N, C-alpha and C positions, 0 to 999 in steps of 0.2 A: 474593568467591566462593572457595570452597575448591578446593584442587588436585584433589580427587576430583570435584567438580562440573565443573570445567574439562575434565578428562580424559573424563568421561561425555559432555558436550556435543560435544567433538571427535570421539569415537567415533561418536556418532549422526550428525554431519555426514558423516563418511567413509562410513558404511554407507548413508546416503541417496544419496550420490553414486555409490557402486558399484552400488546397486540400480537407479538410473536408467539406468546403462549396460547392465545385464543384460537381455537380451530372449530370447524364445524363437526358435528357428531359423525364419526366414521361408522362403517358397518360393523356393529359389535352387539353383543348381548346388552340388554338394558342396564345402565349404570345410573344410580340416583345420587351418587356422590363422586368426588374426584375431580381431576382436571377437566374431563370432558364427559358431560352427562348425556343421557338418552341412549337409544339403541332399540333392538328388536326384542319382542317377547311373543309367546304364543300360549294358547290355552286349548287343550283338547276338549271338545264338546261331546263328540261321539266318536266311534271308531274311525271314521274317514272325514270328520268335520272338525275344523280348528278355527279359532279366533286369533288372527295374527295382527300385530301392530308394530309400528315403528314411530318412536318419538325423537324428534330433533331438538337441539338446543337453539338458542337465539341466533346462531350463525348459520343454521341449516335451512336451505331454501325448501319451499313447498315441493318443488319438482324432485329434489333429492330425496326427501322423506317418502314421496310416493314411489319413486324408483326403487328405494331400498325395501319398501314393503312388498312390492312385486317380486323382487329377487328373493326375499326371505320366504315368501309363499312358495316359489318354485323350488328353492333349496329344501324346504321342509317336506314338500311333496316327494321329491327324489329320495330324501333320507328315509321316508316312511314306506318306500317300495312302490310308489305310484308313478304314473306317467304324465297325467295332466290334471289340472284343477279348474274349477269354475268358481267365480265369486257369487256368493248368495246375497252379500251385503257389503258395500264398500263406501267409506267416507273419509274425509280429511277435516280435522278440527283445527281452528286457529284460535290461539289465545294471544292477546295483546295487552300491553300496559304502557302508559305514557310516563316517562321519567323526565323530570326537570332538574338539570344540574346547573348550580350556580357557578360563576367564574371563581376558580380557586384563588385568583389574584386580586379579587375585589377587596377594598378597604372600607372601613366605616366612613360614612359620608360627612361627618361633622367633627369639629374639635381638632385635637391634636393628631398628627399623622402617625399611624402605626407602621412599623415598629420604631420609627426614628425619634418620637417624642417631640416633634416640633409642630407648631401650628401651621395649617395650610388652609387656603380658601376652598369652600365648596358651596354648591348651590343645590336647592331642590326646587323642582318646577312641575307643574301639572299640565298634561295634555289630554283632551277629551278622548282621544282614540287609544292612548297607551297608559293613562294614569299618572301616578307620581313617579318621577325620575330624579336622580341626583347626578351631579357632575362635579369633578374637580379637575384642575389643569394638568395634574400629573398622570391621569388615567384616560386620556383620549377623548374621543368624540362624544358630545353630550347626548346624542341619540342612542348610543350604545353603552352608556355608563353602567347600566344595570345589565351586564352581559350575562348570558346564560344560554344553555343549550337544551332544547326540548326535542326529545326523540321518542319514537315508538319502538318498543321491543316486541317482536312477534316470535312465537313458537308454533310449530306445526306438529300434529300427530296424525298419522294415517292408520286406519284400521280396516280390516276386511274379514268377513266370515267366509272361509273357503271349504269346498267339498272336493275331495281327491278321488281320482278314478284311474283305472288301469286300461290299457289298450290305446287305440288311436283316438286322438282328439276329434270331436265332431266338427265338420266344416260349417262355417256360417254362423256360429254362436259367438257373439261378441264378448261373452262372459267367460269363455273357455280359453285356457292357456296351456300350451305345451311347455312343461316345466324345464326340460333340458334345453329347448330352444330359447326360452326366456334367460336361463343362466348363461348360455353362450353369447347371446346378443348384449346382455347387460354387464358381463364380467369386466370389460375394459373401463366401465364408469363407476365401479365399486371401489371405494376407498377404505382399506382396512386400517385398524389402529396402528399407530407407530410402535415398533418393537422397542421395549425398554432395554437399555444396556446395563 
């Protein structure tokens, strides 16, 4: 097997191992370090008013972040001895950054081939729509010689200010939620952290 194939297989094994470890943020208290970051947090503003938030990592969808926020608001309402809550303010923030990752198998474009120490031909050329490119016969198509991956990493954080109440939830108020009903309806979609053995 050629060195190029061995390197490709090794990279695929490492990538598969890393992707197996990477998971979306589960429903957990906020963690700022460790294998899986993010989670819920709350701040008591007044006796019956809280600021609740849920932050997801880059693998957690906006929908999941908003669902976990709603579940945490309902759970907190029940824990504090109330029956329903209303949202006084609610929003979801998105942060994004673009990452450019170069091809880990790319070689220098001129002179002796690395790591073999032999000379190999290579060419550089300019295209008005894509700029300077280089190509050598050992690394494939000239239009993809400068291989790389551009991707956008998104993270979502949802927050709400809630006011808790006792008794029956008023009908017709779109900002009012029955805490126990929310918990019952969302329970099957809540993913808890994996238990460490």
